[in-house]
Backbone as numpy.savetxt, mean C-alpha at the origin, in Angstrom:
# Nx Ny Nz CAx CAy CAz Cx Cy Cz
9.01 -19.10 27.32 8.54 -17.76 27.00 7.09 -17.66 27.45
6.78 -16.61 28.12 5.44 -16.45 28.67 4.45 -16.02 27.57
3.19 -16.19 27.88 2.14 -15.83 26.94 2.13 -14.34 26.65
2.35 -13.54 27.67 2.36 -12.08 27.47 3.53 -11.66 26.59
4.65 -12.33 26.73 5.82 -12.01 25.89 5.56 -12.38 24.43
4.95 -13.54 24.20 4.62 -13.96 22.83 3.62 -12.99 22.21
2.62 -12.59 22.98 1.62 -11.65 22.48 2.27 -10.32 22.15
3.14 -9.86 23.01 3.85 -8.61 22.78 4.70 -8.70 21.51
5.39 -9.82 21.33 6.21 -10.00 20.12 5.35 -10.01 18.86
4.20 -10.67 18.92 3.31 -10.71 17.77 2.76 -9.33 17.44
2.41 -8.57 18.45 1.89 -7.22 18.21 2.96 -6.31 17.62
4.19 -6.43 18.10 5.28 -5.64 17.55 5.55 -6.02 16.10
5.52 -7.31 15.81 5.72 -7.77 14.44 4.61 -7.27 13.54
3.36 -7.36 14.00 2.23 -6.87 13.21 2.34 -5.37 12.97
2.76 -4.63 13.97 2.91 -3.18 13.81 3.98 -2.86 12.78
5.10 -3.59 12.83 6.19 -3.32 11.90 5.86 -3.78 10.49
5.22 -4.93 10.35 5.01 -5.50 9.03 3.70 -5.08 8.37
2.72 -4.61 9.14 1.42 -4.30 8.54 0.95 -2.88 8.83
0.92 -2.47 10.09 0.34 -1.19 10.44 1.22 -0.02 10.01
2.52 -0.10 10.22 3.40 0.99 9.80 3.39 1.18 8.28
3.53 0.11 7.48 3.43 0.32 6.03 2.07 0.89 5.61
1.00 0.43 6.24 -0.33 0.94 5.88 -0.46 2.41 6.22
0.06 2.82 7.38 0.01 4.24 7.76 0.82 5.09 6.79
1.94 4.57 6.33 2.77 5.31 5.37 2.04 5.44 4.03
1.28 4.42 3.63 0.60 4.43 2.34 -0.68 5.28 2.34
-1.21 5.63 3.49 -2.47 6.38 3.55 -2.35 7.74 2.86
-1.29 8.49 3.13 -1.15 9.83 2.54 -1.10 9.79 1.01
-0.32 8.90 0.38 -0.36 8.85 -1.09 -1.70 8.37 -1.65
-2.41 7.52 -0.91 -3.73 7.09 -1.36 -4.69 8.27 -1.34
-4.65 9.06 -0.26 -5.49 10.26 -0.18 -5.17 11.19 -1.34
-3.89 11.39 -1.60 -3.46 12.27 -2.69 -3.96 11.76 -4.04
-3.84 10.46 -4.29 -4.27 9.89 -5.57 -5.79 10.02 -5.75
-6.54 9.77 -4.69 -8.00 9.91 -4.79 -8.38 11.37 -5.00
-7.72 12.27 -4.30 -8.01 13.69 -4.44 -7.70 14.17 -5.86
-6.59 13.70 -6.43 -6.18 14.13 -7.76 -6.93 13.42 -8.88
-7.66 12.36 -8.57 -8.28 11.55 -9.63 -9.26 12.35 -10.49
-9.96 13.30 -9.92 -10.89 14.11 -10.71 -10.27 15.40 -11.22
-9.22 15.86 -10.58 -8.65 17.16 -10.91 -7.48 17.10 -11.89
-6.77 15.99 -11.90 -5.55 15.88 -12.71 -5.89 15.73 -14.19
-5.09 16.37 -15.03 -5.26 16.23 -16.47 -4.43 15.09 -17.02
-3.53 14.56 -16.21 -2.73 13.40 -16.60 -2.59 12.50 -15.38
-1.92 11.38 -15.56 -1.72 10.47 -14.43 -0.47 10.80 -13.63
0.29 11.78 -14.04 1.52 12.15 -13.35 1.33 12.49 -11.87
0.28 13.23 -11.47 0.10 13.51 -10.04 -0.19 12.27 -9.19
-0.51 11.16 -9.82 -0.79 9.94 -9.06 0.46 9.07 -8.90
1.57 9.51 -9.45 2.82 8.76 -9.39 3.37 8.57 -7.97
3.13 9.47 -7.01 3.67 9.24 -5.67 3.21 7.94 -5.02
2.00 7.47 -5.31 1.52 6.24 -4.68 2.40 5.03 -5.03
2.64 4.71 -6.30 3.51 3.56 -6.56 4.95 3.78 -6.12
5.43 5.02 -6.17 6.80 5.27 -5.73 6.95 5.02 -4.23
5.99 5.50 -3.45 6.03 5.26 -2.00 5.87 3.77 -1.72
5.02 3.09 -2.48 4.83 1.65 -2.28 6.10 0.87 -2.58
6.85 1.26 -3.61 8.13 0.60 -3.90 9.10 0.81 -2.75
9.17 2.03 -2.24 10.08 2.34 -1.14 9.68 1.55 0.11
8.39 1.51 0.41 7.91 0.74 1.58 8.25 -0.73 1.41
8.03 -1.27 0.22 8.36 -2.67 -0.02 9.84 -2.95 0.12
10.67 -2.02 -0.34 12.12 -2.21 -0.27 12.64 -2.05 1.16
12.20 -1.02 1.84 12.75 -0.71 3.17 12.14 -1.59 4.26
10.82 -1.69 4.29 10.15 -2.39 5.39 9.91 -3.87 5.11
9.91 -4.26 3.86 9.69 -5.66 3.44 8.53 -6.31 4.17
7.31 -5.82 3.97 6.16 -6.45 4.63 6.01 -7.90 4.17
5.70 -8.77 5.11 5.62 -10.19 4.81 4.43 -10.51 3.91
3.29 -9.91 4.16 2.07 -10.20 3.41 1.64 -8.96 2.62
2.09 -8.85 1.37 1.74 -7.68 0.58 0.26 -7.70 0.19
-0.33 -8.86 0.10 -1.75 -8.94 -0.24 -2.60 -8.30 0.85
-2.17 -8.41 2.11 -2.92 -7.82 3.20 -2.87 -6.29 3.11
-1.72 -5.76 2.75 -1.61 -4.31 2.56 -2.43 -3.85 1.36
-2.50 -4.68 0.32 -3.31 -4.36 -0.85 -4.78 -4.26 -0.46
-5.27 -5.24 0.28 -6.68 -5.20 0.71 -6.92 -4.02 1.65
-5.95 -3.73 2.51 -6.07 -2.55 3.38 -6.12 -1.27 2.56
-5.35 -1.21 1.48 -5.36 -0.04 0.60 -6.70 0.11 -0.11
-7.30 -1.03 -0.50 -8.63 -0.99 -1.13 -9.66 -0.42 -0.15
-9.66 -0.92 1.07 -10.60 -0.43 2.08 -10.33 1.05 2.37
-9.06 1.43 2.45 -8.71 2.84 2.68 -9.23 3.70 1.55
-9.10 3.23 0.30 -9.61 4.01 -0.83 -11.13 4.16 -0.74
-11.83 3.08 -0.38 -13.29 3.17 -0.23 -13.66 4.24 0.80
-12.96 4.23 1.93 -13.26 5.19 3.00 -12.93 6.62 2.56
-11.82 6.79 1.86 -11.41 8.12 1.41 -12.37 8.65 0.36
-12.79 7.79 -0.57 -13.77 8.22 -1.59 -15.08 8.61 -0.91
-15.47 7.87 0.10 -16.68 8.21 0.85 -16.51 9.55 1.56
-15.35 9.78 2.16 -15.09 11.03 2.88 -15.11 12.23 1.94
-14.61 12.06 0.71 -14.61 13.15 -0.27 -15.97 13.29 -0.96
-16.89 12.39 -0.69 -18.22 12.47 -1.28 -18.27 12.14 -2.75
-17.38 11.28 -3.21 -17.32 10.95 -4.63 -18.28 9.83 -5.03
-18.90 9.18 -4.06 -19.84 8.11 -4.40 -21.14 8.66 -4.97
-21.50 9.85 -4.61 -22.78 10.39 -5.05 -22.61 11.52 -6.06
-21.64 11.39 -6.96 -21.41 12.38 -8.01 -22.12 11.92 -9.28
-23.31 12.45 -9.59 -24.07 11.94 -10.73 -23.45 12.29 -12.08
-22.59 13.29 -12.13 -22.01 13.69 -13.42 -20.87 12.78 -13.87
-20.31 12.02 -12.97 -19.15 11.21 -13.34 -19.52 9.96 -14.13
-20.78 9.54 -14.08 -21.19 8.34 -14.79 -20.77 7.06 -14.08
-20.27 7.20 -12.89 -19.84 6.05 -12.09 -20.95 5.64 -11.13
-21.03 4.37 -10.90 -21.98 3.87 -9.89 -21.20 3.48 -8.66
-21.89 3.25 -7.59 -21.24 2.82 -6.35 -20.48 1.52 -6.59
-21.11 0.58 -7.28 -20.46 -0.72 -7.53 -19.23 -0.58 -8.41
-19.30 0.26 -9.44 -18.14 0.39 -10.34 -16.95 1.03 -9.62
-17.22 2.00 -8.75 -16.13 2.63 -8.00 -15.50 1.61 -7.05
-16.33 0.82 -6.40 -15.79 -0.15 -5.44 -15.00 -1.25 -6.15
-15.46 -1.69 -7.31 -14.74 -2.73 -8.04 -13.45 -2.18 -8.65
-13.49 -0.95 -9.18 -12.29 -0.34 -9.74 -11.19 -0.17 -8.70
-11.57 -0.01 -7.44 -10.57 0.16 -6.39 -9.63 -1.04 -6.32
-10.13 -2.23 -6.57 -9.26 -3.41 -6.55 -8.18 -3.31 -7.62
-8.56 -2.91 -8.83 -7.58 -2.81 -9.91 -6.59 -1.67 -9.66
-7.09 -0.50 -9.28 -6.20 0.64 -9.06 -5.21 0.38 -7.93
-5.65 -0.23 -6.87 -4.73 -0.53 -5.77 -3.81 -1.71 -6.13
-4.25 -2.58 -7.04 -3.36 -3.64 -7.53 -2.17 -3.01 -8.25
-2.47 -2.06 -9.15 -1.40 -1.41 -9.91 -0.63 -0.37 -9.09
-1.28 0.26 -8.13 -0.64 1.33 -7.37 0.01 0.89 -6.08
-0.40 -0.28 -5.54 0.13 -0.72 -4.26 0.73 -2.13 -4.33
-0.05 -3.11 -4.75 0.40 -4.51 -4.69 1.64 -4.76 -5.55
1.59 -4.37 -6.81 2.73 -4.61 -7.71 3.97 -3.84 -7.24
3.86 -2.53 -6.92 5.06 -1.84 -6.43 5.60 -2.40 -5.11
4.73 -2.78 -4.17 5.20 -3.39 -2.93 5.98 -4.66 -3.22
5.44 -5.48 -4.09 6.09 -6.74 -4.43 7.42 -6.47 -5.14
7.46 -5.50 -6.04 8.72 -5.17 -6.73 9.77 -4.64 -5.75
9.34 -3.85 -4.78 10.27 -3.36 -3.77 10.84 -4.49 -2.94
9.99 -5.41 -2.52 10.47 -6.59 -1.77 11.41 -7.44 -2.62
11.06 -7.62 -3.89 11.90 -8.41 -4.79 13.26 -7.75 -4.98
13.26 -6.43 -5.15 14.53 -5.71 -5.30 15.42 -5.85 -4.08
14.84 -5.78 -2.91 15.61 -5.95 -1.68 16.15 -7.37 -1.55
15.33 -8.37 -1.91 15.78 -9.76 -1.84 16.92 -10.01 -2.81
16.83 -9.46 -4.01 17.90 -9.62 -5.00 19.17 -8.95 -4.52
19.04 -7.75 -3.96 20.23 -7.04 -3.46 20.90 -7.81 -2.32
20.09 -8.32 -1.39 20.67 -9.06 -0.27 21.27 -10.39 -0.72
20.69 -11.00 -1.74 21.23 -12.26 -2.23 22.58 -12.06 -2.92
22.74 -10.91 -3.60 23.97 -10.63 -4.32 25.02 -9.93 -3.48
24.70 -9.58 -2.25 25.66 -8.94 -1.37 26.62 -10.01 -0.84
27.93 -9.80 -1.06 28.87 -10.81 -0.58 28.86 -10.89 0.95
28.89 -12.09 1.43 28.90 -12.32 2.87 30.35 -12.26 3.36
30.52 -11.71 4.55 31.85 -11.66 5.15 32.15 -13.05 5.72
33.35 -13.54 5.45 33.68 -14.87 5.99 33.85 -14.78 7.52
33.43 -15.85 8.16 33.57 -15.92 9.62 35.04 -16.09 9.97
35.48 -15.32 10.95 36.89 -15.43 11.34 37.03 -16.03 12.71
């Protein structure tokens, strides 16, 4: 196998296992950050873990921790884009917002991704195999 073929295979694998799931998760992360100040309950933030469970089940990313860290960085960038770092009325500091992102993305992305992967693995393990004829 040539070097260019191996590189191409690695890039395709990375796109399928990391970039596509991250692109799918961006919209719910934007929605959750946007709703964080406006919502009166946590119900509007429910799409993020639901989408993460579906992504984990359907795409089965190999490294969920990498998607979690990508989600944390995406949240930092989105909060910066919405100008929420310099809101003096919220009582939040730059450091507290950045540290909270790890916890929120842990609960909203990492755990649901892992549960989706686990659900798919359990389903495939319990699916009867067809005998070879």
